[in-house]
N, C-alpha and C positions, 0 to 999 in steps of 0.2 A: 618474689614477694608472696605470691600465692593467694588463696582464698581467705579474705579477711573479715567477712560479715559475721558479727557476733550475735548470738541468740542464747543468752544464758551462759552459765559456766561450762567449761569443757568437761566432758566425761572422763572419769578415771580409767585406767587400763582395765580394771576389773569390770566396770560398767560397759566398756566398749565391747567386751566379749559377748555381752547379752544382745547387742544390737548390730554386730558387724555383718551378719548374714543378711539382715534387713537392709542395711545401708548398701551393700554390694548389689543386691537384687534391684533396689530402687535406683541405684546409679545406672544400671543397665536400662531400666525403664525410661529414665530421664534422657539418656542418650538416644534411645529409640524415638522418643518424641521430638528431639532435635532433628534427627534424621528425617522423620516424616515431614517436618515443617520446612526443611532446608535442602533436602537431597536434590530437588529439581531446580534450586536457585541457580541462575546463571547471570553473572554480572558482566556487563559489556562496557567497553570504552574506558575512560580514565578512572572511573570508580573501581575498576578491577585491579588497579595497580598501586593502591595505597600501601604505605609501609612506614615503619617507625623503628627507632632504636631505643635502647635503654643502657645507661651506664651506672655503675655503682661506685661510690666514693667513700673513702675514710675521711672523717672529720678530725682534724689534728689541733691540739692546743700546744702552742709554742711557748717555751720559756727560754728565750735566747740567752739570758744572762747565765743560766745554769747549763745551757747547751743541751736541752732536753726537748723531745717532741713526743707527746703522749696522745693516745686515743681519747676523745671526749665522749664519755659514755652517756651523757644526757644530750647528745646532739639532736635527738629527735624533737627536742623542744623548739628547734628552729623551724621545723617542717610546716606546721600549720600557719605560723605568721608569714613565712615566705610565700606559701601558696595563696594567702589572702592578698598580699601586696605585689605580686609578681607583675601585674599589669599586662602589657603586651609582649612579654618576653618569650612566650612559647616554651617556657620551662615549668614543669611541675615536679614536686618532690613526693616520693612514696616511701613507706617504711621498708626496712630490710631486717634480716635476722639480727645483725649486730646493732646494739643501741648506739654505737658510734658511727653507724653507716647511714647514708642517704642514697636512695635510688633516684635518678633523674630521667625523666622522659619528656618528649615533646607534648604540648597540650593538644596539638592537632597533628595528624600524620602528614608525611610527604604525599603528594597526590599522584606521583608517578616515579618510575625509575629512568626518566629521561636524563640525558647528559646535563641539561640545565639543573635538575635537582641534585644529581650526583656531584656536580662541580661546586655546589654550595656547602658541601659537607664540612670543610675546614672551618668556614665561617660559622656554621651551625654548632660545632663543638666548642669553638672559641667563645662564641656568645654565651653558651651554657656555662662554661667555666667562669667567664668574667662576671656574669650575673650572680652566680652563687658565691664567688669569692668576694665580690663587693659587699654583698649582703652580710656574709660572715664577718668581714673586717669591721663592720659597724659596731660589733659587740666586743672586740678585743683581738687578741693574737690567735685567731682561729683561721684555718685554711682547709681546703679540701685536697686530697691526694688521690691520684689515679693508680698508685702502685697496687698491684694485684694482691700480693700476700704481704701483710704487715709483718716486718721481720722480727719484732719482739713480742708478738702476741703470746701470752702465757709466761713471760719472763718478768719476775719481780713486779715492780710498780709500772706496768706497761700502759695503764689507763688512769684517767682521773675523772671525777665528777665535780663540777663547779656549781655549788648551790646558788651563788649569786647570779648565775645565768638565768635562772627561773624568774627571779625578781626583776632582772633587767628586761627580759622579754615581756613580762606583764606591764612594766612601765612603758615599753615601746608601743604596746597596744593602745595606749591612751593618745598617741600622736595621730593626727589625721592621716588617713590612707594616702591622700594626695602628697602630703609632705614626706611620709615614709617612703613612698615609691620613688622619690627623687634621689634617695640614697645620699643625703647630705650628712656627713659625720657630725656636724655641729648640733644637729637635732638630738643627738644621743647624749650630749653632755649632761642634760637634766636627768635622764633615766640611769646614767652610769655614775652620777655623782656619789650616790650612797651605796652602789652595788657594782663596782667595777670588777668584772670577772678576772681581769688580768692581775688584780691585787689580792684576790680572796681565795686563791687555791691553797687550802690548808693541807700540809703534808700528812698531818695526823689522820685526816679523813681519807686520803689516798691509801694510807696503810690499813685503815679499817675496811675500806672498800675491797681491798685485795687480800683480806685475811683468809678468804676461802672457807669460812666457818659455816656458811649457810647455803652450800651448793646442793639444794634439794633436787634440782632438775638434772644437772649434768654429773654431779659428784666428782667433778674434775679436780685433779691435783694442781692444775696450772691456770685455768681461766675461771673468772668469777661469773656467777649467774646474774649479777647485776649488770653485766655487759650484754645480756640477752634483751632484745627489744621487749618491752613490757606488754605488748599486745598478747592476749592469751594464746594465740596460735603458736608463737615461737617458743616460749618455755615449755608448753605442752608437747610440742614436737620433740624437744630434747628429752623430756621425761619418758614419753611413751616409747620412743625408739629404744631407749636404754632398757625399759621394763620388758618390752617385747623380746628383745635380744637375750635378756637374762643377765646382762653384764654391761659395763660401760663400753662405749665404742672404742675400738682399738685401731689407731691410725699409725702406719709406719711408712716412711719414705727413706730411700738410701741416703746416707750421710756422705757429704763431700769430706774426704779425709786427706790430711797431709801429715807431715812428720810430727806435728805438734798436737794432732787430734787424739783425744783420749777415747779409748774403746772400753773403758771400765764399766762393769754392770752396776747399776744402782736402782733405787726405787723409781727415780724419775727417768732413767735411761736403761730399761731392762733388756733391750735388744742390741747387742754390739753391732756397730756398723749401720744402725738405723736411727732415725729421729722418731721418737715416740710421742704421740699426742693422744688425748683421751676425751675430747669433747667436740660437739657439733660446731662450736665456734671456730675451730681451726679451718674447717672447710667452708661453711656458710659465711664465715667472716672474710673470705677472699672476694675480690671485686672482679666482675666480668663485664663483657660487652656483648649485647644481644641484639638481634635484628628480627623483626616480625614482618612478614609480607602477606598481603591479601592474594587471593586466587579468584579465578573467574567462576569455578564450580568445585564440587567435592572431588571429582576425579583429577582435576588439575592440582588441587591441594595434595592429594595422595601421591601423585607422581613427583611433585616438587619436594615433598617430605623425603621420599626415597632417594632421589637424585642428590639432594643437598647432604644427605647423610654421608655419602662417600667423601665429601670434603671436610667433614668434621675433624679428623685427625690431622689432615694436611694443613688446613688453615689454622688450626690450633697451634701447630708447631711454628708457624709463621708469626703467631701472636704471642709466643711464650714469654711470660713476664713474672713468674712466681717461683724463684729459686730458694727462698729462705723461709724457715719455719722455726718458731720457738727459740729464736736467737742463734740458730745454726744454719749454715749453708748446706743445702741438699745437693745430691748428685743428679737432680732432675730440674727441669725448667718450667713445668706446667702445674696448675693447681688441681686438675680434674680428678686424679686418683685420690687426692686428699678429700675432696668433696664426696667422692664415691664411698669412701670408707666412713666418713663422718655421719652418714645417714643410713648406714647398712644395718637394718634391723633384723637380718636373718638369724634364726636360731642355729645352733651348731649342727643340728640334724638336717637343716636346709642347705648346708654348705657341702654336704657329701654327695658327689655326682651319682653314686649308685643308689642313693636313698630314694624311695618313692616320694619323699617330701622335698626333694631337691629343687631349689630356686636358683637359676643360673646366674643372675646378676643382682647387684644392689639396686635400690630404688633410684639412685643417681648413677647413670651409666650410659654407654652407647646404646642405641636402640638394638633390640634383639631380633627384629624381623622387619622385612619390608611389608608395606600395607597396600600397595597399588596393585590393581588388576591389569595394568598396562602390559603389553607384550614384552617390553624390555625386561620385566622382572620374571625370571624363570624359576622353576621350583628349586633348582640347585643353588640359587642365590641365598635362599633362606636355610642356611646350613648350621645355624647355631642351635644349641640345646633348647628345647621348647619349655615354656612355662606350663605349669599345671593349671588348666582352666576348667571351670565347671561345665559339664555337658548341658546342664539346664540353662546356663547363661548363653551358650552357643546356640541352643535351640531357640531361645527367645529372640536372639539377634537374627538368625537365619529366617525364622518365621516372619520377621518384620521386613524381609526382602534385602537384608544386608549380606553381601557375599562373604565367602569364607575368610579371606585375608583380612578384611576390615573387621569382621566379627571376632576373629581371633585376637586382633589388636585390642579391641574394646574389652573383651573378656580377660585378656592379660592385665590390662590396667586395673580391672575390678577384681583380679585375683589377689591383689595386695590387701592386707588388712587396713581399714581406716585408722588414721592416727589422731586427728583432731575433729571431734564431733561435739557440737554444742547442744546442751541438754534440751533447749527449746526449739531445736531444728532437726528433729528426728522424723516425725510424721509430717510429711509435706504433701502439697498438691503437685504431683508429678507432671501435670499438664501445664503448670506455670513455673515451677521451681526446678533448678538444676544443681542445688547445693551438694547433693550426695555425689553426683558425677564429678563436679568441680573439685570437691575435696579429695576424691581418689585421683583424678587427673593431675592436680597440682602437687600431689606428693609422689608422683612418678616423674622424677627429674631426668629426662633423657637429653642426649646431645642435640636432637632435633625433636620438636614437639608438633604433633598434628592437633590443631585447635579448632573445634567446632564453634559456631556462634555461641556466645556466652549464655543466652537464654532464648526462650521461644519468641520473644518480642524484639530480638536484636535486629538492628539495621545493617550490621556487618555480616560478611559471609564466612567461608572457611579459610583459615589462615595457617601459616607454618612459621614456627619460631626456630631460629638458628641460634644455638646456645653455647657452643664450646669455647668461645674466644676469651682469653685473658684481656682485661682492660689494658689499654696502652698508656704509656707515660705522657705522651703529648697529644694535642688535639689533631695534629696532622696525621699521626699514626692511626688514631682511631678512625679518622676520615678515610684513610687509605684502606683499612681493613673492611670497613662498611662498604666502600666502593667496590672492592673485590667481590664480596658476597653478592652485592646488588647486581653487578655485571654478570656474575655466574647465573643468577636467576634469569637475567635477560637472555643468556645463551640457551638455557633450558627452555625458556618460553618461546623465543624467536626462532632458534635454529633446531629445536626439537632433538637435542643431542642426548646421547645415552651414556651415562657414566657408571652404570650399575656394575658392581663386583660382589662376590660372595660376602656375606656378613662377617664370616670368620676372618677374612682378609682385612676388613675395616677394623675389627678388634685388634688384630696384630699391628696395623698401622698406628692405632692409638697408643699401644705400648711403646712403639718406637718414637712417637711424637713427644713422649715425656722425657726422653733421655737428654742429657746435657748437650747443648749445641746441635740438637736434632735438625735444626733449620738448614745446616750445611753438611752434617755428617751422616744423616740417615737416608735410607732409601725406602720408598713407600710403594706398595702394590697399587697399580693404576691401569686402567683400561685405555688402550691406544686406538681401538676401532670404535670411536665414539659417535660415528655418523650412521650407525646401523642399529636397528632395534631387533632384528631377527637372528643375527649371528651370535654365537657364544662369544664371550669376551676374550680378547687377546690380552692376556695379563702379563705385565712386565714390572720390574722394580725400577723406579725413577727417583732421582733426587728431587727436592722441592723445586730447585731451579729448572730442572727438566720438565716437571709438571707445568710450570709457568711458561717456559720458553720453547718447549718441544724437544723432540729427539728424532731427527731426520732418518736415522737408521731404522727406526721403528715405525716410520711413516706417520708420525704424530707431530702436528704443527705447534701444539701448545695453546694453553688457555689465553695467553696475552695476545697472540696473533689473532685469535678468533674475536677477542674483545676489541682489538683495534680495527677489525673489519666493521664491527658495529659502530664504533666511533666515526670512522670515515664515511659511512653511509648515512648516518643520522644528520638531518639539517640542524645545526646548532652554531652558536657563535664560536669564532676561532679560539677565543680565550677559554671558553668552556671546554672545548675539546682538548686544549693544551693542559688545562688543570686536571682533567680526568686521566689523560695519558701520563701526566706527571705522577699520579698515584701509582699507576702500574709500573712505571720505570723505577720508582722508589722501592716497591716490593720486590721487583726483579733483582735489584742491587742488594736488598737485604737477604734474599735467598742465596746470593753469591757470597755473602759475608762482608760486603762493603759497608753496610750499616749494621749496628748491633741490635739484637732483640732487646726487649725490656729486661729479660733475665740476664743477659750478658752485661747490660748497662748497670744493673744493680750489684752484680757480683764483686766488682772491684772495690768500691767503698765498703761493702759489707765485709769482704775478706780482710781488708786492712783493719777494720774495727775489731774483728773477731780475734785478732792477736791478743787483745786484752780481755777476752770473755771470762777468764778465770778471776778477774778483779771485779766484784759486784759494783763498785763505785764507777766503773768505766762502761758498764753495759748500756747505759742510757745514750752513750755516744754513738752506738750502732745505728739506732733509728734516726738520730739527729744527722749523722753523716749521710745516711741513705736519702733522707728526705731533702736535705740541703744539697746533696750531690757535690757540687763544687764550692758550696758556701763553707767558710771556715768558722769555727767557734769564735765568738766575739771575746776579745780580751778585756778584762776589767781594767779600768784606769786606776793607776796608782794614786 
């Protein structure tokens, strides 16, 4: 979602050049003020263990008679009304990059990582889906989907805007909050009588919408700028990234090819054997599952950040659910390198390793350095190419009492150019405001994010966000993945285990995690001597199943055995222990291939539909088949 506070119109790329040095410097100053206010903060007891999740969803409009499922690009109109009437549901909606997307978060966080809390996760995700789905159904044939990558994004009429929805929502606002909160469909007969969205989708408007004549922000051949969230942050991001780079973003992923696959070069497919995409929507339009956890103090957060990073590629492979892009099946299962490429604003000179201007990674990437001063992080672990950071920024941070590793991290965050700065939010009171730091921080999208308190008056402490997971197709799978991350945090906190390996090995692991069926076919670099902080890592290559279950020949007992020790020792109800153990057993079986990943589940109906990809009239059946999965197209009555 990112930093959304508006203060005047956003600056143009040319005007950004005039203020970028000022913004970077004051971003540093604002972090220093946060550090001075909160570096000694120590949170004890239950308040140190709060955590929450966020899920992203596509909003779909269904035309069952035509056998079509399209993205609803005015889905954001639901958000404010839902948040107003949600009542005691503990669900709130936030904007996302895609205007067809909604991000859902809890209104209040979980208070601990106890087995009681973790055992409630399936109910938590099911309630969220039910509340949102019931609300959407009040307005017509709308639903939410957890599929990570929408398979037909950028293909013909992949989306629709329904003008009647605006009128319908305004009419609904006249109904009493108490009645609306009861979700009684009959209440909407009045407001839908003259403006039923299900009856007013005009194909001519859909064609106009996707004419791609006014793509001033993305200049895409495939996606429409009307599908970008209208909040100024999002179209400005698209435009400034393109202008800084000097050309449109270029996204390529390997194409899944069979005997019928065409490898002919064309304007829309210029790279044989690759799927070509050209806008931020292809990456930021994917859905993910994220988890943010509190820490007791700044050192705890830094260690948690580093330890969790090692699991980014491993858990991402287990969550893989994004095999299809632009109407084509790819030969990979994850969305992360698509997102990485879609916001890569590096100039060509910054891509050359020997250049003094070299920038080693995209804005969205695996982290490039560990930030903890904990003894488990040794100098050889930070073996990735360094970012160019300003010496004066490092001096400012060091003079404020910030050690070299954390100072380098903050200086690296502020080495990026700002992308979205609002004209009336340039000269700020750095003792009160954090807008410049937050703008830079929230446009560095790393696999794990170290999060200071949001402002100098915040009541929350230092947090860590775990970001690499694809959203899962079912509530139970989302619950299982969050449980796995949560229990890993418990292992780090309670058993003080050490999972640190060199950054370069984590980068290699992420490359492997993207490959098709990596969950069962790939091996990942992993440390087996996890109970020591002073010894150099004993590095081996393990399958995902071995990471979870252990490998006796390497004297490694496995994550799940350690987690089950936690389960056995914690006083909790039997059913709570069984529920949590069930999550772990499910993931163990998935790692062995007994259950399909989301990517594997999507591939079959997608592949069957792609047989007809050369026939434009049949393309809509791809998304319909994928979203329905086992549902068949309704036959018209004679």
